[in-house]
N, C-alpha and C positions, 0 to 999 in steps of 0.2 A: 367273714364274707359279706354279711349284711352291712357291716360298718363300711366296707370298701365301696359297696354299691351306693350307699347313701352319700358318701363323700364325693363320688364321681357325679352324682346327680346334682348335688349342691354346686359343684364347680361349674357344670354346664349351665345351670340356671344363672349363676353369678356372671358368667362371661357372655351369655347369649344376648344379641341385640333385641330390644323390646320396643315395639311400637315405632312411631315416627322417628325417634332418635337414632334408629339404625342407620339412617343415611348420613348422619353427622360424621361418622368415622371416616368416610371417604371424601366428604366435602365436595361432592360432585353428583349431578344427576346422571342417569343412564344416557348413553348416546342415542340419538334419533336420526334417521336419515337412511341413506343407501350407500352403495360402494363409491359413489362420486362425491357426495357431500354428507357430512355428519355434523351434528350440533349438540351441545349440552351446556348446562350451567355449572360453573365452578365457583368455589368460595376460597378466599384468602385467609379466613379464620375458621376455627373449629366450632365456635359457639358465639352466642350473642352476649356481649358485655354490657356494662352499665352505661357506657357512652353511646351505645346504640348504633353507631355507623357500621355497616357491613360492606366490606369490599368484595363484590362478586364479579363474575364476568360471563359473557356469552361467547363460548368458544366454538369456532368452526374449524373443521378439518376437511380440506379440499383436495380432490384428486388433481393430477396435472391437467392444466388447461381450463380449470374452473375458477370462477371468481365470485366474490360477494362484495356488496357496495358500501361506500362511505356515506356519511350523512347527506352530502350533496352528490348524487350519483353522476351528474353530468348530463350528456345528451340522451341517455336512456337509463332505465333501471330505477330501483328505489332501495332505500336502506332497510335493514332489519328493524322490526318493531316487536314489542311484547305487550300483551294484555294480561294484567295481573289478577283478573277476576278469580275469586275463590281462594285467594291467598289469606293466610291467617297472620294477624299482627303486622300487616303491611301498611306503611305510611306513604312513602314516595320513593321514586327511583330516579337517580340522576345519571344520565349516560355521558361517557367520554368517548371521543373519537380519535384513535391514533392516526398518525400521518398516513395518508393513502399513497398509492402509486397510480401513475397515469396509464390508461389503456387507449391506444389510438388505432382506429380501424376505419378505413375508407373515409377519412375526414371527420369521423365522429369521435368525441373525446368522452371517456367515462373514467370514474375514479373509484378505486376500491382496493381489494386485497386478494392475494393468491396464496396457495399452499396452506397457510394457517392464518386465522384472524381471531383476535380476542378483543371484544368490546368491553372495557371496564365499566361497571355499573355500581354506584353506591346506593345501597338500600337504607332508608331511614325507617325503623319500626315505629308503629304507633305508640308502643309502650316499651321504653328502654328496659333492658334487663330481662325481658321475657323472650322465649323462643319464637322463631318464625317458621311458618310453613309456606313456601313459595310455590305457586302454581303459575307457570309462565306459558301462555299460549303464544307461540313464536311464529312470526311471519317473516319471510325473506325471499328475495329473488336471487337465484344462483344461475350463472350463465357460463356456457362454453360456446360451442357452435349453435346451440339452442339455449333458450332461457326457460327455467322451470320454477314456478312458485313453490316455496317450501313452507309447509305447516308442520309444527311439532308441538306437542304438549310435554313440557318439562316440569319436573317436580324436585325441589330441594328443601330439606328440613334441617334447621340448625337449632339446637337446644340452647337454653339459657346456661350461662357458665362463664368461666374465664376464657377469653378468646386466645387461642394459640395458633401459631403459623401452621399451614397445611402444605401439602405437596405442590399447591398451586400459588403459593404466596409470591415466589420469585417470578413466576410467569406473569402474574398480574402486574407486579412492579415493573417488569420490563416493558409491558405494553403501556402502562400509565406514563412511563418516561418518554414514550413516543407521542404523547398528546401535545400538540402545539400550544404555546402560550405567548405571553407578551415578549417583545424582542430583548428585554433586559438580559444581559449576559451572553447573548448569542453572537455578538459582533455584527449582526445584520440590522439594517435600518431602512425604512421607507422614506426616500428623499422627495419623491414626487408621485402623484397619482392623478392623471388627467385623461381627457378624451381627445381623440383624433378623428378628423374627417366627418364631423357631423354637419349637415344632417345625414349623409351617407357617403361611402360605406363607413361603418362604425368600427372603431378600435379603441382599446384602452392602452394607455402609455404608463408603464410602471418603471420608475427608476429606483434601483436598489444600491445601497452603499454597504461596504463591508470593511471590517478591520483587518482582514487578510484576503488574499486573492480568491475570487470566486471561481468555482469549478464548473458546475452545471446547474444554474439556478432555474427554478420552476415556480409557478404561481397557480394555485387553485382559487378561482374566484367564485364567491357565493353572492347572489343578488336576488332581487324580487322575482316572483314567478313570471315566466315568459322570457327572461334574459338567458342567453347561453353564450359560451365562450370557447374559442378554439385554442390550439396549442401555441404558446408564446414563441415569437421569433426574438432571439437574444443577440444583442450587440454589446461587446465589452469595451471598456476603456483600455488604454495601453497597459496600465499596471493591473488590470482586472480587479481593481478595488471598487469599481462602479459598473453596473450593467443596466442597459435599457431593455425592457421586455415589451414588445408590441403584441397585444392580444386581440385577435379578431373577435368581434362581438355580433350577435344577432339580437336586435332590439324590437320589442313589441310595437305594433303600429300605434302611433300617437305618443310614444315615449321617447325619452332622450337619455343618454348616459350621464350627462352633466347633472349634478345634484343628487344622483342616486347614492344611497348608503350601501356599502358592500363590505364583505369580510374577505380579507386576503390571507391565505395560508401559503407561506413562502418556505421553500426548502432549497438547501444547497449542501449536498453531501450529507454530513452528520448533523448539520445545523438547520433549525427550522423555527418559525415564529408564526403567530397569528395576530392580525391587527385589523380593527374596523376603521374604515376610511370613507370619505365622501369624494366622489369624482369632481375634480375642480376644472377650471378653464385653462390651466397652464399647460403649455407644450414646450418642453425643453428642446434646444437645438441638438441635432445629431452629433455623435462623437466625431464623425469624419470631418465635419466643418469646424468643430470646436477644438480638436486636439491633433490635427494633422501634423503640425510642426512638432508637437510634443512626442508623437509616436516615433518620428525619425530620430529625435534627440535621444529617446530611450533606447532605440535600436543601436545607435552609434555608441552610446555609453555602455551598453551590454556587450558589444564587441570587445571593448577594452577589458571588461570583466572576464570574458571568455578567454582572452589571451593570457591574462594573469593566472587564471585557473589552470590552463594547460601548462604554463611555465612552472607553477608550483607542483604539478603532478610529477615532475622530474625528481622531486625531493621526497616523494611519498614512499613508504616501505614496500608497497606492492610493486613498485617499479625498480627496486634494487637489482633484480636479476637482469633487467634490461640495461640499467646503468653499467652493470658488469660487462655486458656485450659492447656497450659504447666505449668503455675504457679499453677493452681489447682491440676494438677497431682503431682507436687513436694510437695505441702502442704499435700496432702492426704497421702503421705508416711512418714510423720514425725514420727520417732520412729520405722518404720518398719524394718524388717530384710534386710540386704544387698542383699541377693539373690532375694527377692521379688522386690526390687527397680531395680536391674539390669535387670531382665526379662522384667519388664514393659517398661522401657525406651529403651531397645534394640528392643522390638516389635514395639514401636512407630517409632524408627529410620528406622527399616525395612519397615514400611508402607510408609515412605517418599521416600526412595530409590526405592522401588517397583513402586510407583506412577510415579516417574520420568522416570523409564524404560517403563512404559505403555505409557506415553506421547511421549517418543522417538519412540516407535514402531508405534504409531499412525501417527507420523510425517513422518516416513519412508514409511508407507503404502500410505499416501496421496501423497507424492512426487512421488512414483512409479506410482500412478494413474494419475499424471499430475495435481494435485490440489495444489494451492498455500498454504503454511503453514506459521504460524507466532506464536509468543509468545502471549498467552492469547486470541487467536481467538475464543475459545469456548464460550467466553462471548458475542459473536455477535449473539448467537442463543438462542431464548426465551425458548426452551425446556430445555436447560442446566440451564438457570437462574431459571426457575421454580423448577427444581430438587434441585438446590443449596439452594434456599429459603426454601424449605421444609426441607432439611437436617439441615440448620442452626437453624430453629425454633425448630426442634426436639432436637438438642443439648441444646438449651435454656430451653425448657420445662423439659428436664431431669435434668438440673442444678437446676431448681426451685423445683424439687421433685415431678413433676406432674405425672411422670410415669417411670417405669423401665422395660427394656425388658430382661427377662431371656433367657438364651441360652438353647437349647435342651440338655437333659442329655448326649447324645452321644458326642456332641461337647464340652460340659462343662467338661466332664471327661478327655478329651484330652488337653484342653487349660487352665483349671483352676487348680491350685495346691491344690485342696480340693475335697472332695467327693460330695459336693452339687452343685447345679446349682447356679451360681453367675450372677448378672447383667452384661450386656455387658461391662459397663464401667470399671469393675474390672477384666476383663478377658484379656488374651493376644490378643484375637480378637478385643476387644475394644480399646486397646492401638494401635494395628495395624491400626484400622480405624481412630483413632485420627491423626496418622501420614499422612494417605492418605488425610484426611480433611485439614491438614496443607498445603499440596501441592496444592490442588484445590484452596484454598484462596490466595495462593502466586502468582498464574499465572497472575492475572491482573496487577501485579506490575512489573516494570522493574527497577532494581537497577544498580548502577555502576558495570561494568564487565559482567552483565547478557546479555545485548544486544550484546557485543563483542563476548562472548562465543557462544551464540545462532546463530549469523550470521556466525561465522566460521563453526559451526556444520552443518548448512543447506547448506553451500557451499561445503561440503565434502560428503563422502559416508556413508552408514549405520553404519559401525564400528565406525567412528568418532562421529556420532550422539549419538549412545548408550553410548560411553565412556564419552562424555562431559556431557550428561544429568545425568548419574550415579554419576559422581563426583560433579555436581551441587547439586544433592540430598544429597550427603554426607555433603556438606557445610551447607545446610539447617538443616540437622539432627545433626550437631555438638553439639548443646546444650544438646540434648538427650544423645548422646554418652558420653559427658563429665560427666553427672550424672551417666550413666550406669557404667563407669569405675571408678568413684570416688563416690560410694554411700553415703559416709559420708556427701557430700554436702546436700543431702536431709534429712539426720538424724539430721543436725544442726537446722532445722526448728522446730517450736513449734509442739507439738502433736496435733492431731485433737481435736477440741472442739467446743463450741457454736459459736465462732467467724467464723468458717467455713461456717455456715449457711448464715451469712451476706455476706461473700465472694462469695458464690455460686450465691446469688441473684444479686450481682453486676456484676459478670461475665456473668450471663444470660442476663442482660440488655445490656452488650456490644455486645452479639450475636444478640439481638433484633435490635440494631442499624444497624448491618450488614445486617440483613434481610430487614430492611427498605431501606437501600441503594440498595440492589438487586431489590426490588420492584420499586425503582425509575428508574432503568435501563430498567426494563420491560415496565414501563410507556412510556419511550422514544421510545422503539422499537415497541411496540404493541398497545400503546394508554393507556390513564388513565383508561378507562373502564375495560380493561382486567386486569390491575394491581389492580384496586379496587376490582374486583371479587376475585382474588387470595388472596389479603390481607384480605378480609371479610371472606373467607373460613378458612384461617389460624387463624384469631381471634376467629371464632366460634369453631374451633378445640381446641384452648387453653381454652375456657370457658368450653367446655365439659370435658376436662381433669381435670380442676380445680374442677368441681363438682364431678367427679368420681375419684379423686386422691386416691392413695393406702393407706388410713388409715381408721380405723373404718370399717363401712359397705361398704365403697367404694371398699375394697379389693375383695369383691365377684363379682364386676362388671369389674374387671381388664381385663379379657379376652375379654369381649364385647367392652371395650374401645379400646384395642389394635387392635382388628379386625376393628372397625370403623375407627381408625386412618389410618390403612393400606389402607382401601378402599378409604378414603379421599385422601391419597397420590396418589393412582392410578388415581383418578379423576382429581387431579391437574396436574399430568403429561400429561394426555390426553388433558386437557385444554391447557397446554403449547404447545403441538404439534399442536393443532388447531390454537393457536395464531401464531405460526411460519408459518404455511401455509397461514394464513391471511396476514402476513407481506410479504411473497413472492409474493402475488397477488397485493400488492400495487405497485404504479408506482416506478420503480427503480430510485434511486437518481443518480445524476451526481457525481461530486467529493465530494459534501457534500449533506446534506438533503435539503438545500435551495440554490437556485442560486443567491439569493440576498445578499447584504452586511448586516451583523447583528451587532448591537452595543452591547458592553459589557463594563460596567463601562464607561470610557471615550474613549475606543478603539473601532474603527469600523473594523470588520473583513471582508475581501473580500473572496468570495468563491474561493476555490482551483481550479487552472487551470494552467497546466504547460505551455500552450501557452501564457497565460497572464503573467506569470513570465518572459518569454523570451522577450515579448513586453515591459514590464515595465523596465527591466534591459537595453534593447536597448535604452530606452528613458533617461537613467541615474538614475533611481530610485534604492533605496535599499529596498529589500523585505525580510521579515522574515516569514517563513512557519512554522506553528505549526500543527503537526499531532496528534490528540487527540481522545478521546472517553469518553463517559459517565462512562464506567466501569474502566477507567484507573485512579487510585488514584494518582499515581506519576505525571500524567499530571496535575491534579488539584493543586498539591503542587507547581509545576513550575509556573502555572498560577497565583496563589494567592501570591506567594512570589517574583516573578521576573517579569512576563510578564505584569501584571496589576498594578504594583506599582513601585516606585523608578524611577531611570533614564531611565530604559528600557521602562517602562510604559509611561513615558513622551514622549519619541521618538515616540512610537506607537500612542499615543493620538493626537499628533500634526500632524501626517501624514508624518513626515520627514522620517520615516521608515514605509513602507506599510505592514500592518499585514494581512496575508493570512492563513486561517484555513482549514484543511482537517479533516472531521469528520469520524472516522473509527468505530463508534458505531455499525453500520451494515456492513455486508460484502461488500467490494467494490474492485474489481480487479484492477481498475486504481490506487488506493492508495497503494494496495499491490505491484504493479509493481514499483511505485514510491519509496517505501521503499527499495525494492530489488535493485534498481539502485544505492543505497548507501550502499549495503551490509547489510541492516537492515531487521529484520523480526519481530519486535515488537515495541511497543511505550512505553513511549513518544519518539517522534522524532522531532527535530527542525533543520532547516537549514537557513542560511542567504545567500542571493544573492545580487550582486551589479556589477557595471561596471568592477571592478578589479577581480571579481570571478563570471563570468556569469554561471558557472556550479554548483555553490553553495558550501558552507562550512557546514559540519555536526557538530552539537554541541553535548556535552555529554548528558546522560540521565537526570542527575540532573543539573539544570541550576543555575547559579549565575550571579549577575550583571556584575562581572568582565569578565567572559567568553563571555557573549553575547555582551557587549560593545566593547570588543577587536575584536570580529569577525566583528561587524558592521564597526568599524574603518578600518579594513583590506580591506573590499570589497567596501567601498564607495568612491565616488569622491567628496562628499559634504564636504567642509572644516570643517563645524561645527560637522560633524560626524567623519571625519578622525582624528580630533585633540582632541578627547575625552580623558580626563584624568581619571585614575582609582585611587581609594583610596589605593589599594594594588596591587602588581604584579599580572598580569593576568596569569591564568593557560593555556596559549595558546602558539602556536608557528606558524611559517610561514607555516608549514605543518600540516594542521588540520586533516590529517588522523590519527594522534595520538589519537584523540578522539574515534576512532573506535577500 
């Protein structure tokens, strides 16, 4: 018994923390502050090594609506500071300042951080290899509707020993990666820095150039005491590779902007730089006077690109069900009069173009409301998917002859060239609806030229958006227009006969496959239970329609069946809205739905993280980013034909090229901002990063082994990757902006 007691006491003595070293196990001080603002010291290492450099940080945790300031606070406020009096073995402290955000209120501009802030600090001990005891008398100003000076006494002790990573190592690395530095590798550059309007009113003129389209550039200006600066007014060039920022300035009496040395911190999306510059006397001409002709030339050229993109959409797999309907429409007119053929196909073309104009108007409205827009984003919403599934199954049931919807006499008399009421599919309204249906099913696909045209449209104004979408609609409608203007093409087909019954059943099966695909997306977004309920209701509806099909005695019950079908459709739509609300209540994803790496075939995909990209590239790795979604069929083609097989798949499987995936199946503003930083507003999107191209190279919508391997060879320092040989010439160049 005595031996047991002695053993327990020895164990407790051996494991109990003793003296100052007790704090080293946590590598953090205690929190100080209140419910609104808390602050502490954290350390990225567990002990002080022989090299002496200690990466620590001052961490703030801020309640909603509270902020703390950057090194240059702007029109009000002041940054945090620390007095190290009383510290043991303390030599010097070198602060770093991560990129701030701008706060604008009543014309006053301040710069700082919200939610959480970590200021990286490098401590140099007086004597390397000895432990340190840090006493940090911290002062800061924290503001919400009111501003409160914060004072906190923080203490952190680190013993001598082998420095090991702590729970805060990654956090500090993430914030250090946000510290602006020289423009090298960012793709950004300062082309001009001058003064406007002196002696008064004062403004700075900053011209930025970029290797890829600029998204929302901003500049934080630091100058001598007494100078202050407002929010920049930004004007872009036609290709958005250049931007002029005009910055209002307040200048102290007797001073001038010209000749002043200033520090400019520039940010555009995920890219940022810091550069010191002297205000010069140059003033560049405005873009409007300089590039007016070039703008219209770019718009006209982009209209041609939009037409080609719409035309190619006819060949994309996601439009195959619509092509089936087109084929049936052509066959149905075998032997019909040219006038009938022309009216039907013109109505379908009008439905396509009208639908594209509706999409353009919706995009303009969302942009004006400050909401991010993109090609195919409606497939991120379960309510839309449920409605589309119902519509597709309705088309399939109609092809199988399970029901026909007659038009009211008033509408039929106006739309159908006969005196009787015709089924919807034989009316001009039916052809118009078929065209609109074609547009809806085309939107989850991105074909060559589509991404380029859409990106250009969304970077311009409402007029350009309407024009480009209308021309893209004309491209998709070209097969209809061709038959409308040459009706003989339809007359060359066999006359309708028994073989059409078989064809209708086959095309109905194609639409059934489309409905199953839509249900699979609903299962991913809202869960298999919701998808199963919707699928079960649809199956039950088909059974009811088959029992009550319009032949024999079933004709008497047609009205009841149609009414029941409409009620079922309303119920499904209500269910879809409920599903969407349920999705919104689920925990919001980060960059992907899972933060863990996920294997697929022999490739392990890392969760999307822009900070992780920067870290991996800094370590010399090559990274391939794949932005995809379960509703994007072109993405699946790229994956099955290129990314998961052949030489590209081999590189990804071995880990020589790190595979990173961003899943855009559900709305995600981080992914939308990432796409916009490349001037893209739809998927598929792929980019390759490496030591020779740290800001990334964007690849075309449709991938091939040649283009991906050539991009990898261009960005990589790995001799095995840089010396890759291709079976045929690669469709790439040194300037990968040609892909966009």
